[in-house]
C-alpha positions in Angstrom: 5.5 6.9 -32.9 2.7 8.8 -34.7 0.4 11.7 -33.0 -2.5 9.6 -33.8 -1.2 6.6 -31.7 -1.1 9.1 -28.6 -4.1 11.2 -28.9 -6.4 7.9 -29.3 -5.5 5.6 -26.9 -7.6 2.5 -26.2 -8.4 3.1 -22.6 -11.6 2.1 -20.7 -13.0 5.3 -19.3 -13.6 5.0 -15.5 -15.3 7.4 -13.3 -15.3 7.4 -9.4 -18.9 6.5 -9.6 -18.3 3.5 -11.9 -15.5 2.5 -9.3 -17.8 2.8 -6.4 -15.3 5.4 -4.9 -17.2 8.3 -3.1 -16.6 12.0 -4.0 -14.4 13.8 -1.9 -15.7 14.7 1.5 -14.9 17.4 4.2 -11.1 16.8 4.9 -10.0 15.7 8.6 -7.8 18.2 10.1 -4.2 17.4 9.0 -2.4 19.5 12.0 -0.1 17.6 14.3 -1.8 15.0 16.3 0.8 15.1 18.9 1.4 11.2 19.3 4.7 10.1 20.7 4.9 6.7 18.8 6.3 6.7 15.5 4.3 5.3 12.7 5.3 4.4 9.3 3.0 4.0 6.2 3.6 1.5 3.1 1.2 1.7 0.3 0.6 -0.3 -2.9 0.4 2.3 -6.1 -1.8 0.7 -8.7 -5.5 0.3 -7.6 -4.7 2.0 -4.2 -3.5 5.4 -4.8 -4.5 5.5 -8.3 -7.7 3.7 -9.4 -6.1 2.4 -12.5 -3.0 0.2 -13.2 0.0 2.1 -14.9 1.2 -1.0 -16.4 -2.3 -2.0 -17.8 -2.7 1.2 -19.5 0.7 1.0 -21.4 0.4 -2.8 -22.2 -3.1 -2.2 -23.7 -2.2 0.8 -25.6 1.3 0.1 -26.7 2.2 -3.4 -26.0 0.7 -6.8 -26.0 -3.0 -5.6 -25.9 -5.9 -6.4 -23.4 -6.7 -9.9 -24.6 -3.1 -11.0 -24.5 -2.6 -9.5 -21.2 -5.5 -11.3 -19.5 -4.2 -14.6 -20.9 -0.9 -13.9 -19.5 -2.5 -12.7 -16.1 -4.5 -16.1 -16.0 -1.1 -17.8 -16.3 0.0 -16.1 -13.2 -3.1 -17.0 -11.3 -2.8 -20.8 -12.2 0.7 -21.1 -11.4 1.8 -22.1 -14.9 4.4 -19.0 -15.0 5.8 -16.8 -12.4 4.9 -13.3 -12.1 8.4 -12.1 -13.0 8.3 -14.3 -16.0 5.0 -13.0 -17.4 6.1 -9.4 -16.3 9.0 -9.7 -18.5 6.8 -10.7 -21.4 4.5 -7.7 -21.0 7.0 -5.0 -20.5 9.1 -6.4 -23.2 6.1 -5.9 -25.8 6.0 -2.1 -25.3 7.0 -0.2 -28.1 6.7 3.5 -27.2 8.9 6.3 -26.1 8.7 6.9 -22.3 7.2 10.3 -22.5 4.8 9.3 -25.2 3.5 6.6 -22.9 3.3 8.9 -20.1 1.0 11.3 -22.1 -1.5 8.5 -22.3 -1.2 7.4 -18.7 -1.6 10.9 -17.2 -5.0 11.3 -19.2 -6.3 7.9 -18.1 -5.2 7.8 -14.4 -7.3 8.9 -11.7 -5.7 9.6 -8.0 -7.6 8.8 -4.9 -9.7 11.9 -4.2 -8.3 12.2 -0.8 -4.6 11.0 -1.2 -3.2 14.5 -1.3 -4.7 15.4 1.9 -3.6 12.2 3.7 0.0 13.0 2.2 -0.3 16.3 3.9 -1.4 14.8 7.1 1.5 12.5 6.9 4.0 15.4 6.5 2.4 17.6 9.2 2.8 14.5 11.7 6.3 13.4 10.6 4.9 10.0 9.4 7.0 8.7 6.5 5.0 7.4 3.3 6.3 4.9 1.1 5.2 3.5 -2.0 6.0 -0.3 -2.3 5.3 -1.6 -5.5 5.7 -4.5 -8.3 5.9 -1.7 -11.0 8.7 0.2 -12.4 10.0 3.0 -10.3 10.8 5.6 -13.3 7.0 5.2 -14.2 5.8 5.5 -10.7 7.9 8.6 -9.9 7.0 10.4 -13.2 3.2 9.9 -12.3 3.5 11.1 -8.6 5.6 14.1 -10.0 2.8 15.0 -12.4 -0.2 14.5 -10.0 1.6 15.8 -6.6 3.9 18.2 -8.0 7.7 17.4 -7.9 8.3 18.9 -4.2 5.6 16.9 -2.7 6.5 13.9 -4.8 10.2 14.1 -3.4 8.9 13.3 0.1 7.7 9.8 -0.9 10.2 7.0 -1.2 9.5 4.5 -3.9 10.5 0.9 -3.2 9.9 -0.8 -6.8 11.7 -2.5 -9.6 14.2 0.0 -11.7 14.1 -0.2 -15.7 16.1 0.2 -18.8 14.0 2.1 -21.2 15.7 2.7 -24.7 15.4 6.4 -26.0 13.4 5.0 -28.9 11.0 3.2 -26.6 11.7 -0.1 -28.7 13.0 -1.8 -25.5 11.5 -1.8 -22.1 13.3 -4.1 -19.6 12.8 -4.5 -15.9 15.6 -4.4 -13.5 14.3 -6.4 -10.8 14.8 -5.5 -7.2 15.1 -9.1 -5.9 16.4 -12.4 -7.7 13.0 -14.1 -6.8 10.0 -15.5 -9.0 7.9 -12.2 -7.9 11.0 -9.8 -9.1 10.0 -7.7 -6.0 9.3 -9.3 -2.9 7.3 -6.7 -0.9 7.5 -8.6 2.5 11.4 -8.9 2.2 11.5 -4.9 1.4 9.4 -4.2 4.7 11.4 -6.7 6.6 14.6 -5.0 5.4 13.1 -1.6 6.3 12.4 -3.0 9.8 16.1 -4.2 10.3 17.3 -0.7 9.3 14.9 1.0 11.7 16.2 -1.4 14.5 19.9 -0.8 13.8 19.1 3.2 13.8 17.0 3.0 17.0 18.6 4.3 20.2 16.5 2.1 22.3 16.3 -1.1 20.2 12.6 -0.6 19.1 10.9 -0.3 15.7 8.1 2.0 14.5 4.7 0.6 14.0 4.1 -0.6 10.3 0.9 0.4 8.4 0.2 -1.1 5.1 -2.3 0.1 2.5 -3.5 -2.1 -0.4 -6.1 -3.5 -2.8 -5.1 -6.9 -4.4 -4.0 -10.3 -3.2 -0.5 -9.5 -4.5 -0.3 -7.0 -1.5 -0.6 -10.2 1.1 3.0 -10.6 1.4 3.5 -7.1 2.5 0.3 -6.9 4.3 1.2 -9.7 6.6 4.4 -8.1 7.8 2.3 -4.7 8.9 1.1 -4.2 12.2 -2.1 -2.5 10.7 -3.8 -3.5 7.6 -5.9 -1.3 5.4 -7.7 -2.9 2.2 -9.7 -1.1 -0.3 -13.3 -1.7 0.2 -14.9 -4.3 -2.4 -11.7 -5.5 -4.0 -9.7 -8.9 -3.9 -7.6 -7.9 -0.9 -10.5 -7.3 1.2 -12.4 -10.4 -0.1 -9.2 -12.5 0.9 -9.1 -11.0 4.3 -12.9 -12.2 4.8 -12.3 -15.5 3.6 -9.3 -16.1 5.7 -10.6 -14.1 8.7 -7.5 -11.8 8.6 -7.7 -8.5 10.7 -8.1 -5.4 8.3 -9.6 -2.0 8.2 -11.6 -1.4 5.0 -11.5 2.0 3.2 -13.1 3.8 0.5 -10.6 6.6 0.0 -7.7 7.9 2.0 -9.9 10.1 4.1 -10.9 6.7 6.0 -7.4 5.9 6.6 -6.6 9.4 7.9 -9.5 9.2 10.5 -8.5 5.6 11.5 -4.6 6.3 11.9 -5.7 9.3 14.1 -7.9 7.0 16.1 -5.0 4.5 16.5 -2.7 7.1 17.5 -5.0 8.8 20.1 -5.8 5.1 21.7 -2.1 4.1 21.6 -1.1 7.1 23.5 -3.7 6.9 26.1 -2.9 3.3 26.9 0.8 3.9 26.9 0.4 6.6 29.4 -1.9 4.5 31.3 -5.0 6.8 31.2 -8.6 6.0 30.2 -8.1 2.2 29.5 -11.2 0.6 28.2 -12.5 -2.4 29.8 -12.1 -4.5 26.9 -8.3 -3.8 26.5 -6.5 -7.1 26.6 -4.2 -7.9 29.3 -1.9 -9.5 27.0 -1.5 -6.2 25.1 -0.8 -4.4 28.3 2.0 -6.7 28.9 3.2 -6.1 25.2 3.1 -2.3 26.0 4.8 -2.3 29.1 8.0 -3.8 27.5 7.8 -1.1 24.7 9.1 2.5 24.6 6.7 5.3 24.0 8.2 6.0 20.4 8.0 2.4 18.8 6.7 -1.1 18.9 9.1 -3.4 20.5 11.1 -5.9 18.4 10.0 -9.0 20.0 6.4 -8.0 19.3 7.0 -7.2 15.6 8.4 -10.9 15.3 5.0 -12.2 16.7 2.0 -13.3 14.6 -0.2 -10.6 13.3 -3.1 -12.1 15.1 -1.2 -11.3 18.4 -0.3 -7.9 17.4 -3.9 -6.9 16.7 -4.6 -6.9 20.4 -2.7 -3.8 20.9 -5.3 -2.0 19.1 -8.5 -4.0 19.8 -11.0 -1.3 19.0 -9.4 -0.9 15.7 -8.9 -4.3 14.4 -12.4 -5.4 15.3 -13.9 -2.8 12.9 -14.3 -5.7 10.2 -17.3 -6.8 8.5 -17.0 -10.2 10.4 -19.1 -11.6 13.0 -17.7 -11.0 16.6 -17.1 -14.5 17.3 -14.8 -14.9 14.2 -11.5 -16.8 15.4 -9.2 -14.4 14.2 -10.8 -11.7 16.4 -11.4 -13.7 19.6 -9.5 -12.6 22.5 -7.2 -15.2 24.1 -7.7 -16.7 27.5 -6.5 -14.7 30.4 
């Protein structure tokens, strides 16, 4: 690979302004918030933690190119071909040594301006933070190591496909996590995590699951979460609005941090039976009485999200929807 191919990548320059992402603001205190209930975060990677897509950067510069990639993307959208089938074509088109490809990625990628502060907040409060992605684990880990530092990166588990990449870079082959048309079934990964948590629990309960994403491909995982954050103005939020799915919009991870603190504090108050607001749903009180103070009960995790949302009514109603929207209406007593 010639140096010129590396120093002059075909990457569309994107700034935080062009992506309508606010500049960093004053950080929320990341000290321990003292909540008793266990919370676990799962987050998409491309377009969520980072503004750009790692795969797209590689494909456009060292593989099939932007035009061909858009044609292949359309084949997925129309159902002509599966995500896994198309992805194998895209990754298989690459011809670049791993480190050379990474040199281009690190120059083109922009991390969410408040992600590092949010990650420190998670560490301070012992909230496990996991990346769940349809991408390739070696690529994602290398990017996190670079932007966060290896010590901080090591605290993030990555649930993604593996890869066989030849030393000379002539062959990139995904090693799929699941034998499905998706290659990585994000919903299945969260379900498996939930089952593991159940087995490890002393009292038969599981943690509250938070999912953070930006695209429709995140929906399978989002439907398994107790609380859903969707990046404002992108396809996941549009889908949630169209289908009246409960969600919390965010611009940067600072917004998520504020809402997680709010959720935890409201949850603690209600768990202890103090300061219950008048609009707190009786059905949610019943759900809570069956729960431990550390986790969400298993039977509730198995119930539909439209029912689970009533545990945190103040949070889930912070949507750009009219109050009378069916998905947000309280059930009859």
